[in-house]
N, C-alpha and C positions, 0 to 999 in steps of 0.2 A: 564485709571487710576487701569486698571486693572492691566497690568501692576510693572504701577511702585508696589503695593502693595509686587510684585508676588518676584522684585526686593526687596526691605523691607525688607521680607521672607528669600533671599535669601543670605541677608546681615549678619540677623541674625546667622541665622545657620553659617559665615563664621568661625565668632566672638567666638559664639560656638566649631566651628573644630579649634580650635588654641588650649584647652587648651584638647586635646581628646588622649588618649595612647595612640597611631598606636600600638608601638610594642605589646601590650597583647592584645585587639580588634585581626591583625592579626593570629595571634600563634593560635586564643581563634577562630578563622573567617573560619582557616583555605585556610585565603588569599596567592598566590603564591606573592613575590616581595616584602616585608618590605627592606628595607636599609636605610642609614643615611645619603638618599639626596631624591628625590623627588619621590612622594609617589605612587607608580601603582592601577591600579583598571580598572577594567574591566565589563563591564553592558551594555548586550549585546553585549555584540561578540567585545566590540569599545573599544579600551583604550584609560582610562585617568591618569587624572596624580590627584596626591593632590601641591599644593605647599610646601613645608617643611614651608618657610617664612613667607603666609603667610595667607594656607591655599584652595587660592584658585583652583579649579576643570581648568582643562583644556583636551583637545582634543588631546594624543597624534600625529595630522597627522594632524590636523589643529585646530595649536594655537593659530592662533590666533579670532579664533568661542568663543562665550560664552558659554558656556551648558542649554540649557532651562531647563525653573523649574524644570520640573518632574526630570533630570537626577539629578541636584544636593540634590532635596531634595533625593533624592531614597538613592547618597553618604551618604547624612550628618548621612542620620536621618540607616543607615541601623550601624552605628561606635555608633551614639548615644544612641538610641533602646532597641538594640542586649543585653538581653543577657547574664551571667555570661559565659557557659558552653551552649552553643544553640543549636542543633538537630536538622536534621530532623526524623522524621518519617515513611515517604515511601509512606503514605497513601494518596490522588489528593480528593481534596473535591471543589467544588464550591461555592463561594465568601458568604452567604447566613446561611449559615452551619459552615462561622469562627467565633470562639467566639469573641467578640463584634463588629463585622460585621454586620452582617444580617442588619442591621433598614437604612443600606444603598446601600442596595443586590436592591432594583425596581432602583436608580436611576443610579449605577452603571448599568439595563442594560437596561441602555431606551440610555444613553451617552455610552457606550460604546460597549455590548454585539449587540446590536437590530442595527447599524453603523459598525460592523464589520462586518458582516449576509450578508443584503444588498447592500453590496459594492464591497463581493464579488462573491456576486452570481451568477449561468449561468461563473463561473471562477473558477473556483475550480486548472483544471491548473499551473491557474497563482499565485495562492495562496502559490502551491507542490514549485513552480521556484523559486520565494520569498523567502518562508521559507529555501529551501533550496543554495537560495544566502546568507542569512545569516545566514548561521553557524547550523543550530534548527534540533535536533534528528528525523525524521520519526517514528511516533507508527503506527502499525497495526487499530486502531481506527480513526470510524470516518469518514469520505470519504480523510481532511486531517489532522488529526492528528499528534501534535510532541508537539515536551519539547524545552522550551527556559532557557534559564541558563541565568538568572534579570544578577547575581552576582554566581560569580565559586561554592557560596554554598547555593543556593539557586534556583531550577527548579523550572518553573510553565507551564502549560500544555495548551496545546487547541485544540477544539476538531469541525471541520466546515463539515453539511451535505450541501449537494446544497436542493438547496429547488425544486420541480417538480410540475405536476399540480395542484399537489392538496393539501400542502404543499410551504410553500420560505423557504429560508432558514437559519438556527438556528449555532450558533455559540455557545460556552461557554470557560471561564477561569475557571482550577484547579490549584488548590492552595496546597500548599506539609500543611500538618491539624496545624507543627505546627511552621508556618513561622511569627510568633508573636513576634518567640524567634529569632527572627533578628532583626523583624520593628516594627514601629505600623502600627494599622489594616493599618486607614487610607492614610498610605503608603503606603496598600502594593492592594488599588485603584487604585491612581497612582502607581505605575507602572504597573499592570495590563492594564492602558489606553494607556501607550505608548507603553504596546505591539502590541497593533494595531496603534498607531497611525506608530510603527519605519514597522509594515510588511504596510500599506496604504501609506506609501511617498516610499519603495523601490521599491513598483510593480508599482508608477508611475501613482499611481489611484487617485480621488478626491472622500476625503468623505461621502459620505451617509446617510442624515439620514431620 
C-alpha cells in the first residue's frame, strides 16, 4: 500500500513537471547543461535526465531503472519550490534550527541520524572510503566529516564521531540555512535521509536501527 502511495505521488509530480519553465529554473539555480533535448540533472553525483516528452526521470547509466521516491521528489521539488533568486548563505545548521523544520527534528534523529551512527560505529575508515568513492569532499571536522552536493546548488554536510568505551557513535547532518530557498522544508528531510541511505548502500552494509 505504501509503495502504491509513493507511485501516486511521483505521478502527481511528473504531471506538474510537464509545465515547469526549465529554461528559467536552470538559469536561476545555476544548473549546467540546459538544452532543447532531455534535461540533465545530477543528484548526489549520479547523472539523471528529465525527458522532455513526458517529464519522467531516468538514470543515464541505467535508463531501465525507475528512480526511487526520494530521488524523484528531490528533483521535482527543486524546480517547483525553489525561489525566484535562490542563494546559499554558507552557514550550515542542524535540522532543528532550520526554519519550518524544527517539528520534524525528533523523528529525523530517530529514523536517520541514529541509524547512521549505529551502522557505521566502529567503521570510520569504511565511511571515509565510501564517501570518497561517492565523490564527497572531506572536511576537517569530526572523525569523518564530508560535504556532499545533493545538487550543484545544494551542499549538505555530515559529521561522524565514532564511539568509545564511554559514548556511542554520533552523527549529524548540517544544511545551509538558506536551503529552503531551493526546496520545501519537508523535502530537506528526505534528502538528508537519502544521503544516509546512499552511504549505507555504497558501503554494502545492513542498516542498523
